[in-house]
C-alpha positions, 0 to 999 in steps of 0.5 A: 490486528495491532494498529491501535498503537499507531498516533495520528497527527496534524498534516504538515500543510494544514495542521490538521488531523481530518481523515479521509476514510473508505467505508463498506460499500466502498470496499465492497465495490472495489472487492467487487470491480477487481475481483478480490477479496481485502484481509480484514487488517485492510479494511480496519486500516482504510476505516480507521486512518483511510489515506495518509502516511504511515511510518513519518513518511514512509508507507502509504495504502491507498483507499479503495477508489484510488486502487481502482482508479490506478490500475490501469497506469500502473499496470502499464507502467510496470509492463514498461519497465519491469526490472524484478526477473531476480524475484521469479521464484517469489511472483512470474512477471505474468502473476505480478500482472494479475496483482493490484497495487495497494499501495506505497512507500515515499522511496517507489516502492510498490505494495501489491496484493495477489491471492491473499498475499502481500508483495513488495516490488522495490524500486532499486532492486531486482528481488521481489520480496514476500511480505505477509498474509495481511496488511499488519505483516506487510506494514511490519515487514516494511517497517521493520526487516531493514531490508528496504530502509532502516528499520524503525518503530515509529508508527506515526500516521499523516492523514492526507486528502486522497484527490491531492494524490491523485492530482499529482499523479 
């Protein structure tokens, strides 16, 4: 895991750098509830940085509680608005429905996890992309591949209160 080069910056609304973290118990409860095992990168990320936006305003990784609380709504939405048929060689529709959403991007691309693999469901493309075996690989793919956004190296992390996120869902 190479999250040590991330710089925590104050939240633009509050000028605070308060972190909203997950603990081991919350991670284990989510794993048990969803019958999934998170990679060490995911666990480290939510315990060290927690809820916030990485890359200025680009990648948002969900805390375990947010994953559980939004899963049904997310699955209903993708079922209703499915359009990733070009990516069926990467993941089938049935496989996507077995995945969990662990984050998203500012542009509306969704980061999903299935069988210890990270994938991206882009908002503006019918393709599905395999982004790696770890959260670090997925974040690096999102920020550096140049496929969904112009590649960038900045790794600033701005914390935000996950309760505010849930209010705006």
